[in-house]
C-alpha positions in Angstrom: 63.1 -12.8 -31.7 60.6 -12.8 -28.8 59.3 -9.5 -29.9 58.8 -10.6 -33.5 57.1 -13.8 -32.3 54.7 -11.9 -30.1 53.9 -9.5 -32.9 53.2 -12.4 -35.3 51.0 -14.1 -32.7 49.1 -10.9 -32.2 48.6 -10.5 -35.9 47.3 -14.1 -36.2 44.8 -13.5 -33.3 43.7 -10.2 -34.8 43.2 -11.9 -38.2 41.2 -14.7 -36.6 39.0 -12.2 -34.8 38.4 -10.2 -37.9 37.6 -13.3 -39.9 35.0 -14.4 -37.4 33.2 -11.0 -37.8 33.1 -11.4 -41.6 31.8 -15.0 -42.1 28.9 -15.6 -44.5 27.0 -19.0 -44.6 26.3 -20.8 -47.9 24.5 -24.2 -48.5 27.5 -26.4 -47.9 30.5 -24.1 -47.0 31.5 -21.0 -45.1 33.3 -18.3 -47.0 35.6 -16.1 -44.9 36.7 -12.6 -46.0 39.9 -11.4 -44.3 40.3 -7.7 -43.9 43.7 -6.0 -44.1 45.8 -6.5 -41.0 48.5 -3.8 -40.3 51.2 -4.6 -37.7 53.1 -1.5 -36.6 56.2 -1.4 -34.5 57.9 1.8 -33.3 61.6 1.8 -34.2 63.8 2.2 -31.1 66.0 5.2 -31.8 68.3 4.8 -28.7 70.7 2.0 -28.2 73.0 1.5 -25.1 76.2 -0.4 -25.9 79.1 -1.3 -23.7 81.2 1.6 -25.1 78.6 4.2 -26.1 75.0 5.4 -26.3 73.7 5.8 -29.9 70.8 7.9 -31.1 69.5 6.8 -34.6 69.1 10.2 -36.3 68.6 8.5 -39.7 65.3 6.9 -38.6 64.0 9.9 -36.6 61.3 11.3 -38.9 61.5 14.8 -37.3 65.2 15.0 -38.2 64.2 15.8 -41.8 63.1 19.3 -40.6 65.7 20.0 -37.9 69.3 21.2 -37.5 71.9 19.1 -35.7 71.7 21.5 -32.7 67.9 20.9 -32.4 68.4 17.1 -32.6 70.9 17.3 -29.7 67.9 18.4 -27.5 66.4 14.9 -27.9 69.6 12.9 -27.0 70.1 11.4 -23.5 72.7 13.1 -21.4 72.9 16.1 -23.7 71.3 19.5 -22.9 71.0 22.6 -25.0 69.9 25.7 -23.0 68.1 28.9 -24.2 71.5 30.5 -25.1 72.3 27.4 -27.2 75.1 26.3 -24.8 75.7 22.6 -25.0 76.4 20.4 -22.0 77.0 16.7 -21.6 76.1 15.3 -18.2 75.9 18.9 -17.0 79.5 19.7 -18.1 80.9 21.8 -21.0 84.1 19.7 -21.0 83.4 17.5 -24.0 84.7 17.1 -27.6 82.8 16.8 -30.8 84.0 14.4 -33.5 82.9 13.9 -37.1 82.9 10.2 -38.2 85.1 9.1 -35.3 87.8 11.7 -35.5 88.3 15.3 -34.4 87.4 18.1 -36.8 88.9 21.5 -35.9 85.8 23.2 -37.4 83.6 21.4 -34.8 85.2 23.1 -31.8 85.5 26.5 -30.1 83.0 29.1 -29.1 81.2 28.9 -32.4 80.3 25.2 -32.2 76.6 26.0 -31.7 76.6 28.1 -35.0 78.2 25.3 -36.9 75.8 22.7 -35.6 72.9 24.9 -36.5 74.2 25.0 -40.1 74.4 21.2 -40.5 71.0 19.7 -41.5 70.1 16.7 -39.3 69.0 14.9 -42.5 72.6 14.4 -43.4 73.4 12.6 -40.2 73.2 8.8 -39.7 73.6 8.7 -35.9 75.1 10.6 -33.0 77.1 8.7 -30.4 77.5 9.8 -26.8 80.6 8.4 -25.2 80.7 9.2 -21.5 83.4 6.7 -20.5 86.0 6.7 -23.3 88.0 3.5 -23.3 91.7 2.8 -24.0 91.4 3.3 -27.8 90.6 7.0 -27.2 93.2 9.6 -26.2 93.4 10.2 -22.5 91.9 13.4 -23.4 90.7 15.1 -20.2 87.1 15.5 -21.4 84.1 14.1 -19.6 82.5 12.9 -22.9 82.7 12.7 -26.7 79.9 13.5 -29.1 80.6 11.6 -32.3 78.5 12.7 -35.3 78.4 10.0 -38.0 77.3 11.2 -41.4 75.2 9.2 -43.9 77.2 6.5 -45.7 77.4 3.3 -47.7 74.8 3.1 -50.5 75.4 2.1 -54.1 73.4 4.7 -56.0 75.0 6.9 -58.6 74.3 10.6 -59.2 74.2 13.9 -57.4 72.2 15.1 -54.4 72.5 18.2 -52.2 70.9 20.7 -49.9 70.7 24.5 -49.8 69.6 26.2 -46.6 69.4 29.6 -45.1 68.5 31.4 -41.8 67.6 35.0 -41.1 66.4 36.5 -37.8 65.1 39.9 -36.5 68.5 40.7 -35.0 69.8 41.0 -38.6 72.0 37.8 -38.5 72.1 35.8 -41.7 73.4 32.3 -42.5 73.8 30.6 -45.9 74.8 26.9 -46.3 75.1 24.2 -48.9 75.8 20.4 -49.0 76.7 18.5 -52.2 77.3 14.8 -52.6 78.4 13.1 -55.8 79.1 9.5 -56.6 80.9 8.3 -59.7 81.9 4.6 -59.8 83.8 3.9 -56.6 84.5 7.5 -55.8 82.2 9.4 -53.5 82.7 13.1 -52.7 81.0 15.5 -50.3 81.4 19.2 -50.2 79.8 21.6 -47.7 80.2 25.3 -47.1 78.6 27.8 -44.7 78.7 31.5 -44.3 77.4 33.5 -41.3 77.1 37.1 -40.7 76.5 37.7 -37.0 75.0 41.2 -36.4 76.0 43.4 -33.5 72.5 43.3 -32.2 72.6 39.6 -31.8 75.2 39.9 -28.9 74.3 43.3 -27.5 74.2 43.3 -23.7 74.6 45.5 -20.6 77.0 44.3 -18.0 77.7 45.2 -14.3 80.5 43.9 -12.1 80.9 44.7 -8.4 83.8 43.4 -6.3 84.4 43.8 -2.6 88.1 43.4 -1.5 88.3 41.3 1.7 91.6 42.7 3.1 91.1 46.4 2.5 87.3 46.8 2.5 87.6 48.6 -0.9 84.9 48.3 -3.6 85.3 48.3 -7.4 82.4 48.7 -9.8 82.5 48.4 -13.6 79.4 48.9 -15.8 78.8 49.4 -19.5 77.7 47.8 -22.7 79.3 45.5 -25.2 78.6 43.8 -28.5 80.3 41.8 -31.2 79.8 41.6 -34.9 81.4 38.6 -36.7 81.8 37.0 -40.1 82.3 33.2 -40.2 83.2 30.8 -43.0 83.5 27.1 -42.5 83.2 23.9 -44.4 84.9 20.7 -45.5 85.6 18.4 -48.5 85.5 14.6 -48.0 86.2 11.8 -50.4 86.3 8.0 -50.3 87.5 5.5 -52.9 86.6 1.9 -52.4 89.5 0.0 -54.0 87.7 -3.3 -53.5 85.6 -5.0 -50.9 88.5 -5.2 -48.5 90.4 -1.9 -49.0 89.1 1.6 -48.5 90.9 5.0 -48.9 89.4 8.1 -47.4 90.6 11.7 -47.3 89.2 15.0 -46.0 90.1 18.6 -45.5 88.3 21.3 -43.4 88.5 24.9 -42.5 87.0 27.4 -40.1 87.6 31.1 -40.4 86.3 33.8 -37.9 86.7 37.6 -38.0 85.2 39.7 -35.2 84.5 43.3 -34.5 84.0 43.8 -30.8 83.2 47.0 -28.9 82.9 47.6 -25.2 82.2 50.9 -23.5 82.4 50.9 -19.7 83.0 53.0 -16.6 85.4 51.8 -13.8 85.2 53.1 -10.2 87.1 52.2 -7.0 86.1 53.3 -3.5 87.8 52.9 -0.2 86.2 51.5 3.0 85.0 55.0 3.9 83.2 55.5 0.5 85.9 57.9 -0.7 86.7 57.8 -4.4 90.1 56.2 -5.2 89.9 56.5 -9.0 87.4 56.6 -11.9 87.8 56.4 -15.6 85.9 55.4 -18.8 87.2 52.7 -21.1 86.5 52.1 -24.8 87.7 48.7 -26.1 87.7 47.7 -29.8 89.2 45.0 -31.9 90.5 46.6 -35.1 92.2 43.3 -35.9 90.9 39.9 -34.8 91.1 36.8 -37.0 91.0 33.0 -36.2 91.7 30.3 -38.8 91.5 26.5 -38.3 92.6 24.3 -41.2 93.2 20.6 -41.3 93.2 17.4 -43.2 93.4 13.6 -42.8 94.1 10.5 -44.8 93.0 7.0 -43.8 93.7 3.6 -45.3 91.6 0.8 -44.1 92.2 -2.9 -44.8 89.8 -5.7 -43.9 90.6 -9.4 -44.0 88.4 -12.3 -44.8 88.0 -12.8 -41.1 84.8 -10.9 -40.3 85.7 -8.0 -38.0 89.4 -7.9 -38.5 90.5 -4.4 -39.5 93.8 -2.6 -39.9 93.8 1.2 -40.3 96.7 3.5 -41.1 96.0 7.2 -40.5 97.7 10.6 -40.8 96.2 13.9 -39.7 97.3 17.6 -39.9 95.8 20.3 -37.8 96.8 24.0 -37.7 95.5 27.1 -36.0 96.4 30.7 -36.9 95.1 33.5 -34.6 95.9 37.2 -34.7 94.4 39.5 -32.1 94.6 43.3 -31.7 92.8 44.7 -28.6 92.8 48.5 -28.4 92.0 50.1 -25.1 91.4 53.9 -24.8 90.8 55.7 -21.5 89.0 59.0 -20.9 87.3 61.1 -18.1 90.1 60.0 -15.8 90.2 60.8 -12.1 93.3 59.7 -10.1 94.1 57.3 -13.0 96.2 54.5 -11.5 98.6 54.0 -14.4 100.9 56.2 -16.5 99.4 55.6 -20.0 96.1 56.7 -21.7 95.7 53.8 -24.1 97.4 50.7 -25.3 97.3 48.1 -28.1 97.7 44.4 -27.3 98.9 42.6 -30.4 99.1 38.8 -30.1 99.9 36.2 -32.7 99.5 32.4 -31.9 100.5 29.6 -34.2 99.7 25.9 -33.6 100.6 23.0 -35.9 100.1 19.3 -35.2 101.1 16.2 -37.1 99.6 12.8 -36.0 100.5 9.3 -37.2 98.4 6.4 -36.0 97.9 2.6 -36.5 94.8 0.7 -35.2 94.2 -3.0 -35.3 91.0 -4.9 -34.4 90.9 -8.7 -34.1 88.0 -10.8 -33.1 88.5 -14.3 -31.5 85.5 -16.5 -31.8 82.0 -15.1 -31.2 82.6 -13.6 -27.7 86.1 -12.0 -27.7 87.7 -9.0 -29.5 91.0 -7.2 -29.0 91.7 -3.6 -30.0 95.2 -2.3 -30.1 97.1 0.7 -31.6 99.9 3.1 -31.5 100.1 6.9 -32.0 102.7 9.6 -32.4 101.9 13.3 -32.2 104.2 16.2 -33.0 103.0 19.6 -31.8 104.5 23.1 -32.4 103.2 26.1 -30.5 104.6 29.6 -30.6 103.2 33.0 -29.7 104.3 36.7 -29.8 102.7 39.3 -27.6 103.3 43.0 -27.8 101.9 45.6 -25.4 102.2 49.0 -27.0 101.5 51.7 -24.4 100.7 55.4 -25.2 102.4 57.2 -22.3 105.5 56.8 -20.1 105.1 53.1 -19.5 107.6 51.2 -21.6 106.3 48.8 -24.3 106.6 45.0 -23.6 107.2 42.2 -26.1 107.2 38.5 -25.2 108.0 35.6 -27.4 107.3 32.0 -26.4 107.7 28.6 -28.0 106.3 25.3 -26.7 106.8 22.0 -28.5 105.5 18.6 -27.5 105.9 15.0 -28.6 103.4 12.4 -27.5 103.8 8.7 -28.0 101.0 6.4 -27.0 100.0 2.7 -27.2 96.8 1.0 -26.1 95.3 -2.5 -25.7 91.6 -3.1 -25.1 89.6 -6.3 -24.6 85.9 -6.7 -25.2 83.8 -9.7 -24.2 80.2 -10.4 -25.1 78.1 -13.5 -24.2 74.4 -13.7 -23.7 73.2 -11.0 -21.3 76.7 -9.9 -20.4 79.2 -7.6 -22.0 82.5 -6.3 -20.6 85.4 -4.1 -21.7 88.8 -3.5 -20.1 91.7 -1.5 -21.4 95.0 0.1 -20.6 96.7 3.1 -22.4 100.2 4.4 -21.9 101.2 7.9 -23.0 104.7 9.4 -22.9 104.9 13.2 -23.4 108.1 15.3 -23.8 107.5 19.0 -23.5 110.0 21.7 -24.3 109.7 25.4 -23.8 112.0 28.2 -25.0 112.0 32.0 -24.9 113.5 33.5 -28.1 113.6 36.9 -26.4 115.8 35.6 -23.5 113.2 36.6 -20.9 113.4 33.1 -19.2 115.6 30.0 -19.2 114.6 27.2 -21.5 113.2 24.0 -19.9 111.9 20.6 -20.7 109.8 18.0 -18.9 108.8 14.3 -19.5 105.4 13.0 -18.5 104.4 9.4 -18.1 100.7 8.5 -17.8 99.0 5.1 -17.4 95.3 5.3 -18.2 93.1 2.3 -17.2 89.4 1.9 -18.0 86.8 -0.8 -17.6 83.0 -1.3 -18.2 80.5 -4.1 -17.3 77.0 -4.3 -18.8 74.1 -6.7 -18.0 71.0 -7.0 -20.1 68.2 -7.4 -17.6 65.6 -8.0 -20.4 65.1 -7.1 -24.1 64.3 -3.5 -23.0 66.5 -3.0 -19.9 70.2 -2.7 -19.4 72.5 -1.9 -16.5 76.1 -0.7 -17.0 78.9 0.2 -14.6 82.1 1.9 -15.8 85.4 3.3 -14.6 87.7 5.5 -16.6 90.6 7.8 -16.2 91.5 10.9 -18.3 94.2 13.5 -18.4 94.6 17.1 -19.4 97.7 18.6 -20.9 97.9 22.4 -20.9 97.8 24.3 -24.2 99.7 27.4 -25.1 97.0 29.7 -23.7 97.7 28.3 -20.2 101.5 28.0 -20.7 102.4 31.3 -22.2 104.1 33.4 -19.5 103.5 36.7 -21.3 102.2 39.3 -18.8 99.1 41.2 -19.9 98.5 44.2 -17.7 95.6 46.7 -17.6 94.7 49.4 -15.1 92.6 46.9 -13.1 94.0 43.4 -13.9 97.1 41.3 -14.6 97.1 37.9 -16.3 99.9 35.4 -17.4 100.3 31.7 -18.0 102.5 29.2 -16.2 105.1 27.4 -18.4 105.7 24.8 -15.7 102.2 23.2 -15.8 102.0 19.5 -16.2 99.2 17.1 -17.0 96.4 16.5 -14.7 94.4 13.4 -14.0 90.6 12.9 -13.6 88.9 9.6 -12.6 85.2 8.8 -12.9 82.8 6.0 -11.8 79.4 5.8 -13.4 76.3 3.6 -13.3 73.8 3.7 -16.2 70.3 2.1 -16.2 68.2 2.2 -19.4 64.6 1.1 -20.0 63.2 1.1 -23.6 59.6 0.2 -24.3 57.3 0.9 -27.3 56.3 4.3 -25.9 58.7 5.1 -23.2 62.5 5.5 -23.0 64.1 6.1 -19.6 67.7 6.5 -18.5 69.2 7.2 -15.1 72.9 7.7 -14.7 74.4 8.4 -11.2 78.2 9.2 -11.3 81.1 10.3 -9.2 84.3 12.0 -10.4 87.4 13.4 -8.7 90.8 14.9 -9.4 93.7 15.9 -7.1 96.0 17.8 -9.5 93.6 19.7 -11.8 94.7 22.7 -13.8 93.0 25.5 -12.0 92.7 29.2 -12.6 94.2 31.1 -9.6 92.8 34.5 -8.7 94.1 37.0 -6.2 94.6 40.7 -5.5 98.0 42.4 -5.7 98.7 46.2 -5.7 95.0 47.0 -6.3 94.9 44.7 -9.4 93.1 41.4 -10.0 95.7 38.8 -10.9 95.0 35.6 -12.9 97.3 32.6 -13.6 97.2 28.8 -13.6 98.5 26.0 -11.3 98.3 22.2 -11.0 96.7 22.4 -7.5 92.9 22.0 -8.0 91.1 19.3 -6.1 87.5 18.4 -7.0 84.8 15.9 -6.1 81.6 15.7 -8.0 78.5 13.6 -7.2 75.8 13.8 -9.8 72.8 12.1 -11.5 71.6 12.6 -15.1 68.2 11.5 -16.3 66.5 11.3 -19.7 62.8 10.5 -20.4 61.2 10.3 -23.9 57.4 9.5 -24.0 55.2 9.1 -27.0 51.7 8.6 -25.7 50.2 8.5 -29.2 51.0 9.2 -32.8 52.0 12.8 -33.4 52.9 13.7 -29.8 56.3 13.4 -28.2 57.7 14.6 -24.9 61.4 14.7 -24.0 62.8 15.6 -20.6 66.5 16.0 -19.9 67.4 16.7 -16.3 70.5 16.6 -14.1 71.6 17.4 -10.6 75.1 17.6 -9.2 76.9 18.3 -6.0 80.4 19.6 -6.4 83.2 20.3 -3.8 86.2 22.1 -5.2 89.2 23.2 -3.2 92.6 24.9 -3.5 95.3 24.1 -0.9 97.2 27.4 -0.9 95.5 29.6 0.0 93.0 27.3 1.6 89.7 27.9 -0.4 86.7 25.6 -0.5 83.6 26.0 -2.6 80.7 23.6 -2.6 77.1 23.6 -3.8 74.3 21.6 -5.4 72.3 22.5 -8.5 71.4 21.4 -12.0 69.3 21.9 -15.0 65.9 20.9 -16.4 65.1 20.9 -20.2 61.7 20.0 -21.6 60.8 19.5 -25.3 57.3 18.9 -26.7 56.7 18.1 -30.4 53.1 18.1 -31.6 51.6 17.4 -35.1 48.8 19.9 -35.7 46.4 20.4 -38.7 47.6 21.5 -42.1 50.6 19.2 -41.9 52.3 21.5 -39.4 54.6 20.5 -36.6 54.8 22.7 -33.4 57.9 22.3 -31.2 58.0 23.9 -27.7 61.2 24.0 -25.6 61.3 25.1 -22.0 64.2 24.9 -19.6 66.6 26.5 -17.1 69.1 25.9 -14.4 68.7 26.0 -10.7 70.5 25.7 -7.3 74.1 26.5 -6.5 76.1 25.2 -9.5 79.8 25.0 -8.8 82.5 24.8 -11.5 85.5 26.6 -9.8 86.7 27.3 -6.3 85.5 30.9 -6.3 82.0 31.3 -7.7 78.5 30.1 -8.1 76.8 30.1 -11.5 73.6 32.1 -11.8 70.0 30.9 -12.4 68.1 31.5 -15.6 65.1 30.4 -17.6 64.2 30.2 -21.3 61.5 29.0 -23.7 61.1 29.0 -27.5 58.6 27.8 -30.2 59.2 26.5 -33.8 56.5 25.9 -36.4 57.6 23.7 -39.4 55.9 22.6 -42.6 57.3 20.7 -45.7 56.3 21.4 -49.3 56.9 19.9 -52.8 57.1 16.2 -51.7 59.3 17.2 -48.8 61.9 18.9 -50.8 61.3 22.4 -49.3 61.2 22.8 -45.5 60.1 26.1 -43.9 60.4 26.8 -40.2 59.3 29.9 -38.2 60.9 30.3 -34.8 60.3 32.5 -31.8 62.9 32.7 -29.0 61.6 34.0 -25.6 58.9 36.2 -27.4 57.5 37.5 -24.1 60.8 38.2 -22.2 62.1 41.8 -22.6 65.3 41.2 -20.7 67.2 38.2 -19.2 69.9 38.4 -16.7 72.0 35.8 -14.9 74.1 36.6 -11.8 77.5 35.0 -11.5 78.4 35.3 -7.8 82.0 35.3 -6.6 81.9 34.0 -3.0 85.5 33.0 -2.2 89.0 34.5 -2.5 90.6 37.9 -2.1 87.5 39.5 -3.5 83.8 38.7 -3.6 80.9 40.2 -5.5 79.0 39.5 -8.7 79.0 39.8 -12.5 75.6 40.3 -14.1 75.0 40.5 -17.9 71.6 41.7 -19.1 70.6 40.5 -22.6 67.6 41.0 -24.8 66.7 37.4 -25.9 63.5 38.1 -27.8 64.1 37.1 -31.4 62.1 35.8 -34.4 63.5 33.9 -37.4 62.8 31.9 -40.5 64.7 29.0 -41.9 64.5 27.6 -45.5 66.0 24.3 -46.6 65.8 22.8 -50.1 66.8 19.2 -51.0 67.7 18.3 -54.6 68.8 15.3 -56.5 68.2 11.6 -55.8 71.5 10.3 -54.6 71.5 8.8 -51.1 75.2 7.9 -51.0 77.7 9.6 -48.8 81.4 9.3 -48.2 82.5 6.1 -46.6 84.6 6.4 -43.5 87.3 4.3 -42.0 86.1 2.5 -38.9 89.2 3.7 -37.0 90.8 7.1 -37.2 92.6 9.8 -35.2 91.4 11.6 -32.1 93.6 14.3 -30.5 91.7 16.2 -27.8 93.9 16.2 -24.8 94.7 20.0 -24.7 93.0 22.7 -22.6 93.6 26.4 -22.7 94.8 26.9 -26.3 96.0 25.1 -29.4 93.0 23.9 -31.5 90.2 26.2 -30.6 
């Protein structure tokens, strides 16, 4: 209100000044000619609420020419590096939702490719939730990115988008979005196809390890690349029964087939520089396929009391993965095992059914209660076969792991004047059961009880300033990838899961300050997080092999600060800076290992309007210091930059973008240094980042409607190490 009053007063003063300059005198009167007065106000794209930070993609004019991945570079607390890896507050431990619920197609290693395929023009807003409250699963993630698609208009008809990317590496992507609205029924269909060329991932790699106890040295060097074919998409529909009742449904899929190839040489030397063994290794994947499919159904009922909502939901999620790794050895000297090749054939199956009820009830103007219950039924099973060519006997392992999760939550939200507060408590009961159809181990079961509190307090200092303090707890439950006890053995390494893993708990305290003015947006967010029973990867040496498994023994303490600055000094120019710094201390009790370090990242983005209706975008960034994410190693440093030139044609229906990624860098390497444990050393991949590409996007139709979404739905994201990938 104050802002509008000031603008109105300014307009009146301006009009008076203009009229004084345009006054003509007659015999008896004065005639005043008022020139046109234009009052412009820049829309604020960022909003900081008690439960989330929201970026208004719909009203960001640059979103019409960008992908979702590019828009993420402009969002506070979110960073996208030169290899298109996404972090939230410096961490890769986050989940991505679509319209408030998990979508299996928005997960896994190919998330960046999926987000590149979604035009930002189809998105209404993106929410960053760094302190999930009681209504969310105690999911063990540091944050949630919720992508809310366009919705809720009454136009009839058809609209859509066709888009395509191609680059000098030979990778191609094709995608389409189609929305139709007939009466009360709205339907959206999207499909994307990607062909990732082998050249896209080609790299040289060197690994060197020094073994502390024996003084021996192992070196592995070679090349690897992966070609892949990816299909993904979804179908969503909503039917508005009446103004109080809404029915929504969706189905989604993600399919991935890969053809990987690695050629390397392994050498091991004793402490007198005498050769122990040497061999060449050729690894291929004659069979690798990964499929995610899922669907959900929501019924939403509103009452005549504004804000009162009841939602009934069901969700199905399923993963089917089949992997065949083929290892062939040659040029062997003192080869340490009795086989010359092997096939590792693994099948994993994951199925999940979820039933949920959510209820929201306001009380007066200042109070609101949120409550709900959930029941999850999960089935995991895997079969692993090691087929050795030689005298080593074949090994087959079968493992089943089922879980039932029952949860209930209650959350209270208070808003009055400059103050807002939220407090919640969630209880989750988990019953896990493991069995071994091959009789290799005894069956077992375990019951877990977790209480998950959360709280937030926000104060509005002024119209453009807010200060928020929050506390939240999250848990991790192990997935089948961490639980499966099947032993995978190679000439140099052994790995297996731990079926006795339980849930782990992480706690976080965070302070967020935000300043929003007409030209400047600034956010500072210091935080502290800690865990005492984290699921950690355990590495050690045994019988000249590197052994890997998992235990609930990880202790970590992290102090950090994230910052975001967005400055628009004048029309047509915009600067964005995302930066973070964190100090981490991670320990293992047995054996006593401690790793600590301070580091972070800086990401700068500059958008500039230039002649001929062109937009030039420049991104520069990198990571620095000793970044610590596990008890053994320090992440490497790196630097990147890229340029994009965009122009729109035919009344903004056609968008053409030309891009250049690191055009003056021939090679890029990043050294991962192992500094603790039974062996130390480094891993160094060397890639060729230089790439040029072109993107075309065509919008058609006039419909602006999109599928409506229930305001409450299902989120299941508590698993780590397997399951929904």
